[in-house]
C-alpha positions in Angstrom: 0.1 0.1 0.2 2.7 2.7 0.8 4.4 2.3 -2.8 1.1 2.3 -4.5 -0.1 5.3 -1.6 3.6 7.4 -2.8 3.0 6.5 -6.8 -0.4 8.3 -6.5 -2.2 5.1 -7.0 -4.5 5.3 -4.4 -7.6 2.9 -5.9 -4.4 0.2 -5.8 -3.2 1.3 -2.2 -7.1 1.1 -0.6 -6.8 -2.2 -2.0 -3.9 -2.8 0.0 -5.1 -1.4 3.5 -8.3 -3.1 3.6 -5.9 -6.6 2.7 -3.8 -5.6 5.9 -7.1 -3.9 8.2 -9.4 -7.7 7.0 -5.4 -9.5 8.2 -5.5 -8.1 11.3 -2.5 -6.7 11.1 -0.1 -5.3 14.1 -0.6 -1.7 13.2 -4.4 -1.9 12.5 -4.4 2.3 13.5 -1.2 2.8 10.1 -3.7 0.8 8.1 -6.5 3.3 8.7 -4.8 5.9 9.0 -3.1 5.2 5.5 -6.4 4.2 3.7 -8.3 7.4 5.1 -5.2 9.4 3.4 -5.9 7.7 0.2 -9.9 8.3 0.5 -9.3 11.8 1.0 -7.2 12.0 -2.2 -9.5 10.5 -4.2 -12.3 13.4 -2.7 -14.5 9.7 -0.8 -14.3 12.3 2.3 -17.5 9.6 4.1 -14.8 7.2 3.3 -12.1 8.9 5.3 -14.5 10.0 7.9 -15.5 6.3 8.6 -11.3 5.1 9.2 -10.6 8.0 11.2 -13.6 7.5 13.6 -12.2 4.3 13.9 -8.7 5.7 14.5 -10.4 7.9 17.3 -12.0 4.7 18.9 -8.7 3.5 19.3 -7.1 6.3 20.5 -9.5 9.4 21.6 -6.3 11.9 21.6 -5.2 10.9 17.9 -4.0 14.5 16.9 -3.7 13.4 13.2 -7.0 11.3 13.2 -8.8 14.3 14.4 -7.4 16.9 12.4 -7.9 14.9 9.3 -11.1 14.2 9.6 -12.3 17.7 10.5 -10.6 18.5 6.7 -12.7 15.2 5.6 -15.9 17.1 7.1 -14.8 20.1 6.3 -14.8 19.4 2.5 -18.2 17.6 3.0 -20.2 21.0 4.3 -20.6 19.4 7.7 -18.7 22.3 9.2 -20.5 22.0 12.7 -18.4 18.1 13.2 -15.2 20.4 11.5 -15.2 22.5 14.2 -15.9 20.2 16.7 -12.7 18.3 15.7 -10.5 21.1 15.1 -11.8 22.4 19.0 -10.5 18.7 19.9 -7.2 19.6 18.4 -6.7 22.8 19.7 -7.5 21.2 23.6 -4.7 18.5 22.7 -2.4 21.1 21.0 -2.9 24.9 22.4 -0.1 25.6 19.8 -1.5 24.1 16.6 -1.9 27.0 14.0 -3.1 24.4 11.3 -6.2 24.2 13.7 -6.8 27.0 14.3 -7.0 28.4 10.8 -8.8 25.6 9.8 -11.8 25.7 12.2 -12.3 30.0 11.2 -12.3 28.7 7.8 -15.2 26.8 9.2 -16.9 29.4 11.4 -16.3 32.0 8.5 -18.5 29.2 6.2 -21.8 29.3 8.4 -21.2 32.9 9.0 -19.7 32.9 12.8 -17.3 36.1 11.5 -16.4 37.4 15.2 -15.0 33.4 15.5 -13.5 33.4 12.7 -11.3 36.7 12.7 -10.5 35.5 16.4 -9.1 31.8 14.9 -7.6 33.5 11.6 -5.9 36.0 14.6 -4.3 33.3 16.9 -3.2 31.0 13.9 -0.8 34.4 12.4 0.2 35.0 16.2 1.5 31.1 16.3 2.3 31.0 12.7 4.7 33.9 13.6 6.2 32.3 16.7 6.6 28.8 15.0 7.6 30.1 11.6 5.0 27.8 10.0 3.5 27.8 7.1 -0.2 28.8 7.1 -1.6 31.3 4.9 -0.8 29.4 1.3 -1.7 31.4 -1.4 
């Protein structure tokens, strides 16, 4: 699956990760994570959400799964669910500029401009401090 994923052959990678999951691999979290990534790359966000949710059953504090499930929710316009996931990421990692930025985008999408501006401001402040690059053109 990893090789197919690196080659951007996401359908083939999904088949391999599904086989790994069905065989009861020792690294189910990793298999679900990789398969969810492939689903998202194919714009199959509902499938990605299912896999990220399975990861979170095993590890409720998995920031990667929470953040990426939030992005998947955002892509299918389930903004309240996305906001909830990004809020959990922020609770776990208060310095996560990307989570503030993405939550701000969701707030903006549901017309909560004041909350969006507040999150964008925090994201910018953290971005400058951390020298990340969350603002993409």
